VOZAGU-609197 format. One record per residue (C-alpha): residue number from 1; chain; x, z, y. Coordinates in Angstrom, 3 decimals. Example, Ala and Ser with C-alpha at 12.3 -4.5 7.8 and 13.67 -1.06 7.14 Angstrom:
<nodes>
NODE   n chain     east       up    north
NODE   1     A   12.300    7.800   -4.500
NODE   2     A   13.670    7.140   -1.060
</nodes>
This chain:
<nodes>
NODE   n chain     east       up    north
NODE   1     A   -1.834   14.023  -17.493
NODE   2     A   -0.810   16.257  -20.389
NODE   3     A    2.310   16.003  -22.497
NODE   4     A    0.186   14.565  -25.301
NODE   5     A   -1.022   11.494  -23.399
NODE   6     A   -2.167    8.902  -25.907
NODE   7     A   -0.881    5.964  -23.896
NODE   8     A   -0.071    3.748  -26.897
NODE   9     A   -3.580    4.330  -28.312
NODE  10     A   -5.283    3.316  -25.065
NODE  11     A   -3.107    0.232  -24.707
NODE  12     A   -3.731   -0.749  -28.324
NODE  13     A   -7.455   -0.212  -27.923
NODE  14     A   -7.623   -2.333  -24.779
NODE  15     A   -5.543   -5.116  -26.353
NODE  16     A   -7.916   -5.230  -29.317
NODE  17     A  -10.976   -5.117  -27.085
NODE  18     A   -9.714   -7.917  -24.808
NODE  19     A   -8.396  -10.718  -27.062
NODE  20     A   -8.422  -13.321  -24.281
NODE  21     A   -6.307  -11.242  -21.912
NODE  22     A   -3.330  -13.171  -20.500
NODE  23     A   -1.701  -10.526  -18.325
NODE  24     A    0.901   -7.952  -19.312
NODE  25     A    0.006   -4.453  -20.444
NODE  26     A    2.520   -1.641  -20.859
NODE  27     A    1.988    1.912  -22.050
NODE  28     A    3.793    4.771  -20.320
NODE  29     A    5.333    2.632  -17.559
NODE  30     A    7.525    4.618  -15.165
NODE  31     A    5.807    4.335  -11.779
NODE  32     A    8.822    5.681   -9.886
NODE  33     A   10.297    2.212  -10.421
NODE  34     A    7.517    0.742   -8.275
NODE  35     A    7.428    3.150   -5.332
NODE  36     A    9.718    3.219   -2.318
NODE  37     A   10.090    6.980   -2.658
NODE  38     A   11.382    6.398   -6.217
NODE  39     A    9.457    9.404   -7.547
NODE  40     A    6.447    9.912   -9.793
NODE  41     A    5.391   10.181  -13.413
NODE  42     A    4.227    7.421  -15.761
NODE  43     A    1.092    5.317  -15.885
NODE  44     A   -0.910    5.850  -19.048
NODE  45     A   -1.271    2.068  -19.076
NODE  46     A    0.093   -0.387  -16.507
NODE  47     A   -1.659   -3.765  -16.363
NODE  48     A   -0.473   -6.843  -14.451
NODE  49     A   -3.180   -9.533  -14.584
NODE  50     A   -2.153  -13.172  -14.781
NODE  51     A   -4.531  -14.249  -12.007
NODE  52     A   -7.949  -13.504  -10.519
NODE  53     A   -9.918  -14.773  -13.519
NODE  54     A   -7.780  -12.653  -15.854
NODE  55     A   -8.429   -9.615  -13.673
NODE  56     A  -12.176  -10.351  -13.652
NODE  57     A  -12.167  -10.669  -17.464
NODE  58     A  -10.330   -7.365  -17.790
NODE  59     A  -12.687   -5.507  -15.459
NODE  60     A  -15.815   -7.013  -17.020
NODE  61     A  -14.863   -5.948  -20.531
NODE  62     A  -13.157   -2.598  -19.977
NODE  63     A  -15.113    0.602  -20.685
NODE  64     A  -16.415    2.053  -17.430
NODE  65     A  -15.314    5.587  -18.332
NODE  66     A  -11.628    4.632  -18.138
NODE  67     A  -10.284    5.339  -14.635
NODE  68     A   -8.662    2.459  -12.759
NODE  69     A   -6.037    2.859  -10.020
NODE  70     A   -4.650    0.022   -7.899
NODE  71     A   -1.116    0.009   -6.520
NODE  72     A    0.707   -2.593   -4.450
NODE  73     A    4.349   -2.743   -3.408
NODE  74     A    4.506    1.067   -3.379
NODE  75     A    5.694    1.341    0.223
NODE  76     A    2.914    3.695    1.314
NODE  77     A    2.492    5.544   -1.957
NODE  78     A    3.408    8.923   -3.417
NODE  79     A    2.842    9.209   -7.166
NODE  80     A    2.747   12.803   -8.356
NODE  81     A    5.117   13.960  -11.100
NODE  82     A    2.484   14.130  -13.837
NODE  83     A    1.692   10.445  -13.489
NODE  84     A   -1.627    8.595  -13.450
NODE  85     A   -4.124    8.557  -16.324
NODE  86     A   -6.186    5.567  -17.367
NODE  87     A   -5.182    2.087  -16.227
NODE  88     A   -2.959    1.350  -13.236
NODE  89     A   -3.300   -2.246  -12.019
NODE  90     A   -0.496   -3.927  -10.125
NODE  91     A   -0.991   -7.514   -8.996
NODE  92     A    1.942   -9.875   -9.464
NODE  93     A    2.909  -13.548   -9.316
NODE  94     A   -0.597  -14.831   -9.939
NODE  95     A   -1.552  -13.387   -6.572
NODE  96     A    1.519  -14.592   -4.683
NODE  97     A    0.497  -17.889   -3.095
NODE  98     A    0.498  -18.537    0.648
NODE  99     A   -1.381  -21.654    1.807
NODE 100     A   -1.567  -22.981    5.357
NODE 101     A   -5.048  -24.292    6.197
NODE 102     A   -6.406  -26.263    9.185
NODE 103     A   -7.343  -24.601   12.479
NODE 104     A   -4.507  -22.046   12.432
NODE 105     A   -5.658  -20.380    9.229
NODE 106     A   -3.513  -19.018    6.439
NODE 107     A   -4.693  -18.010    2.956
NODE 108     A   -2.633  -15.431    1.082
NODE 109     A   -2.741  -13.719   -2.290
NODE 110     A   -3.001   -9.947   -2.246
NODE 111     A    0.447   -9.429   -3.777
NODE 112     A    2.240  -11.313   -0.988
NODE 113     A    4.493   -9.038    1.111
NODE 114     A    3.276   -8.730    4.689
NODE 115     A    6.603   -9.986    6.003
NODE 116     A    6.163  -13.214    4.020
NODE 117     A    2.784  -13.743    5.712
NODE 118     A    4.453  -13.376    9.101
NODE 119     A    7.199  -15.854    8.182
NODE 120     A    4.785  -18.420    6.741
NODE 121     A    2.653  -18.211    9.871
NODE 122     A    5.692  -18.621   12.097
NODE 123     A    6.893  -21.646   10.150
NODE 124     A    3.437  -23.212   10.513
NODE 125     A    3.191  -22.471   14.235
NODE 126     A    0.395  -19.916   13.763
NODE 127     A    0.523  -17.120   16.332
NODE 128     A   -1.052  -13.693   16.011
NODE 129     A    0.374  -12.593   12.652
NODE 130     A    3.902  -11.652   13.726
NODE 131     A    3.054   -7.922   13.655
NODE 132     A    3.107   -8.128    9.861
NODE 133     A    6.899   -8.324   10.179
NODE 134     A    6.736   -4.607   10.932
NODE 135     A    4.604   -3.579    7.920
NODE 136     A    6.537   -3.023    4.668
NODE 137     A    3.598   -3.375    2.248
NODE 138     A    1.617   -6.273    0.807
NODE 139     A   -1.583   -8.051    1.801
NODE 140     A   -3.767   -6.043   -0.578
NODE 141     A   -2.604   -2.797    0.981
NODE 142     A   -3.105   -4.172    4.486
NODE 143     A   -6.679   -5.101    3.580
NODE 144     A   -7.435   -1.721    2.024
NODE 145     A   -5.894    0.349    4.838
NODE 146     A   -6.428   -1.913    7.848
NODE 147     A   -2.663   -2.025    8.149
NODE 148     A   -1.295   -2.414   11.634
NODE 149     A    1.806   -2.238   13.805
NODE 150     A    2.907   -2.985   17.338
NODE 151     A   -0.568   -2.745   18.810
NODE 152     A   -2.377   -4.989   16.327
NODE 153     A   -4.399   -4.354   13.163
NODE 154     A   -5.492   -6.335   10.138
NODE 155     A   -9.128   -6.264   11.256
NODE 156     A   -8.179   -8.469   14.232
NODE 157     A   -6.789  -11.325   12.141
NODE 158     A   -8.716  -11.358    8.837
NODE 159     A  -11.587  -13.831    8.591
NODE 160     A  -12.571  -12.940    5.022
NODE 161     A  -11.274  -11.368    1.826
NODE 162     A  -11.812  -11.992   -1.876
NODE 163     A  -12.160   -9.098   -4.293
NODE 164     A  -13.107   -8.258   -7.888
NODE 165     A  -15.400   -5.294   -8.543
NODE 166     A  -15.490   -2.770  -11.414
NODE 167     A  -17.779   -5.081  -13.411
NODE 168     A  -15.645   -8.200  -13.011
NODE 169     A  -17.743   -9.888  -10.343
NODE 170     A  -15.864  -11.814   -7.639
NODE 171     A  -16.927  -11.180   -4.026
NODE 172     A  -16.103  -13.021   -0.807
NODE 173     A  -16.455  -10.635    2.117
NODE 174     A  -16.417  -11.639    5.787
NODE 175     A  -14.524   -9.225    8.006
NODE 176     A  -17.759   -7.566    9.193
NODE 177     A  -18.451   -6.415    5.623
NODE 178     A  -15.066   -4.687    5.401
NODE 179     A  -16.227   -2.093    7.962
NODE 180     A  -12.803   -1.462    9.421
NODE 181     A  -11.687    1.535   11.458
NODE 182     A   -8.250    2.957   12.242
NODE 183     A   -6.250    2.839    8.973
NODE 184     A   -9.530    2.657    7.079
NODE 185     A  -11.569    0.065    5.191
NODE 186     A  -15.211    0.826    4.476
NODE 187     A  -15.592   -1.680    1.630
NODE 188     A  -16.449   -0.086   -1.747
NODE 189     A  -13.489    1.722   -3.301
NODE 190     A  -13.904   -0.081   -6.616
NODE 191     A  -13.143   -3.480   -5.076
NODE 192     A   -9.741   -4.899   -5.956
NODE 193     A   -8.644   -7.276   -3.206
NODE 194     A   -7.173  -10.513   -4.519
NODE 195     A   -6.861  -12.753   -1.448
NODE 196     A   -7.131  -12.815    2.341
NODE 197     A   -7.921  -15.588    4.780
NODE 198     A   -6.177  -14.977    8.097
NODE 199     A   -7.201  -16.520   11.409
NODE 200     A   -4.417  -17.036   13.908
NODE 201     A   -3.993  -19.217   16.975
NODE 202     A   -1.806  -22.229   17.791
NODE 203     A    1.708  -21.190   18.745
NODE 204     A    5.333  -22.272   18.958
NODE 205     A    7.425  -21.412   15.923
NODE 206     A   10.501  -20.517   17.994
NODE 207     A    8.574  -18.055   20.147
NODE 208     A    6.886  -16.481   17.123
NODE 209     A   10.209  -16.091   15.295
NODE 210     A   11.747  -14.487   18.392
NODE 211     A    8.892  -11.993   18.487
NODE 212     A    9.459  -11.205   14.814
NODE 213     A   13.166  -10.672   15.475
NODE 214     A   12.275   -8.159   18.184
NODE 215     A    9.989   -6.308   15.769
NODE 216     A   12.685   -6.236   13.096
NODE 217     A   15.273   -4.961   15.578
NODE 218     A   12.919   -2.208   16.728
NODE 219     A   12.287   -1.068   13.172
NODE 220     A   15.992   -0.935   12.372
NODE 221     A   16.734    1.017   15.535
NODE 222     A   13.794    3.446   15.388
NODE 223     A   12.896    3.917   11.708
NODE 224     A   14.875    4.994    8.610
NODE 225     A   14.091    1.737    6.814
NODE 226     A   17.181    1.894    4.582
NODE 227     A   16.201    5.282    3.135
NODE 228     A   13.882    6.140    0.260
NODE 229     A   10.761    6.680    2.316
NODE 230     A    7.062    5.885    2.248
NODE 231     A    6.797    4.768    5.847
NODE 232     A    4.616    6.589    8.356
NODE 233     A    3.457    9.769    6.642
NODE 234     A    0.555   10.827    8.853
NODE 235     A   -2.037    8.962   10.894
NODE 236     A   -1.870    9.243   14.662
NODE 237     A   -4.638   11.638   15.776
NODE 238     A   -6.857   10.352   18.621
NODE 239     A   -4.909   10.545   21.870
NODE 240     A   -1.724   11.743   20.187
NODE 241     A    1.282   10.472   18.263
NODE 242     A    1.986   12.164   14.942
NODE 243     A    5.765   12.128   15.404
NODE 244     A    5.519   13.935   18.751
NODE 245     A    3.333   16.660   17.267
NODE 246     A    5.731   17.053   14.340
NODE 247     A    8.737   17.231   16.637
NODE 248     A    7.067   19.743   18.954
NODE 249     A    6.313   21.954   15.955
NODE 250     A   10.022   22.095   15.112
NODE 251     A    9.820   20.061   11.921
NODE 252     A   12.530   17.455   12.559
NODE 253     A   15.041   17.814    9.698
NODE 254     A   12.846   20.292    7.769
NODE 255     A   13.673   20.347    4.050
NODE 256     A   12.011   21.126    0.730
NODE 257     A   14.143   20.554   -2.363
NODE 258     A   15.548   17.037   -2.223
NODE 259     A   13.164   15.898    0.528
NODE 260     A   13.506   16.176    4.284
NODE 261     A   11.846   15.093    7.511
NODE 262     A   13.794   12.214    9.008
NODE 263     A   15.906   13.052   12.035
NODE 264     A   15.562    9.445   13.239
NODE 265     A   11.742    9.361   13.141
NODE 266     A   10.033   12.579   12.157
NODE 267     A    6.838   10.953   10.890
NODE 268     A    8.938    9.714    7.966
NODE 269     A    9.756   11.827    4.907
NODE 270     A   12.956   11.004    3.029
NODE 271     A   13.938   11.335   -0.609
NODE 272     A   17.648   12.118   -0.552
NODE 273     A   17.893   10.983   -4.166
NODE 274     A   16.930   14.058   -6.156
NODE 275     A   13.497   14.851   -4.733
NODE 276     A   10.438   15.190   -6.940
NODE 277     A    6.973   14.092   -5.970
NODE 278     A    6.136   17.776   -5.533
NODE 279     A    9.044   18.232   -3.097
NODE 280     A    7.761   15.411   -0.899
NODE 281     A    4.123   16.491   -1.000
NODE 282     A    5.004   20.163   -0.391
NODE 283     A    7.140   19.125    2.566
NODE 284     A    4.277   17.100    3.991
NODE 285     A    1.880   20.028    3.619
NODE 286     A    4.411   22.323    5.283
NODE 287     A    4.607   19.906    8.221
NODE 288     A    0.811   19.793    8.457
NODE 289     A    0.610   23.591    8.475
NODE 290     A    3.248   23.945   11.190
NODE 291     A    1.633   21.280   13.378
NODE 292     A   -1.763   22.958   12.963
NODE 293     A   -0.306   26.351   13.908
NODE 294     A    1.523   24.923   16.922
NODE 295     A   -1.029   22.511   18.361
NODE 296     A   -4.296   23.200   16.601
NODE 297     A   -4.331   19.574   15.397
NODE 298     A   -4.714   18.845   11.696
NODE 299     A   -2.697   15.809   10.665
NODE 300     A   -4.249   13.443    8.143
NODE 301     A   -2.099   11.853    5.444
NODE 302     A   -1.567    8.113    5.854
NODE 303     A    0.489    7.865    2.677
NODE 304     A   -1.691    7.574   -0.427
NODE 305     A   -1.073   10.377   -2.936
NODE 306     A   -2.101    9.551   -6.493
NODE 307     A   -1.955   11.162   -9.910
NODE 308     A   -1.630   14.715  -11.132
NODE 309     A    1.051   17.361  -10.782
NODE 310     A    3.322   18.017  -13.716
</nodes>
């Protein structure tokens, strides 16, 4: 994104082109406000659709040459300092419902925080979803990345997902069509997830809540959850744990600018308050290089890096 980004022109053009739009559109929105790292440049245009039909209308009538980027709660996201061109879509209240259905099922909008899914399931006596207490993102991110924690993954509990494609068509996809693998969803990249239907099992609320308390206690004891961090930085390579490889390569506490590798859990990168997006990404690449030199293993980023450098 150059210094002469015509954000107001794009926003004005889209507003004129889409007279029935009900959602909110903002030019030049500061994306650092939406990421847990608290870094990153602006969105050329940030759009928050009112609901699924508003999103479908927007996608159906927007020129296909304008790039579209989807962000969620920003917990697993690094936005580069130059920001993101085109339209950034962030789902909000219109995608925030959680509905308990018969047969231990729970339907959730894509903007619902994972922890809220876990709590709603516990309150309804639905077992099997408590692991979402340990994932700091939202349902849309869990669907797109096959989010998991504590030995369970999204692919084990999702029955189907709803999504809107680049042309505004709504799809209902059974789990088999999501083509899940470790931290990966094989559904088309242009699909914007709007809702998930989870399948749990009958359970006792007290036992489920106790399990969630254990997960929360583990996170507080083992992870720097009160810091400006993006969560687990790198995927675990087959047969290995990323944090062990990072530690063995001497990277615990490593620093670049205002960013450092957490001493508590070295698969977490921390913004001490003055880090740039470049500091964090450079630190991550330095860690990858040192791990490769030490072990021969090439770590793969789990955190999504979006946008352009300044």
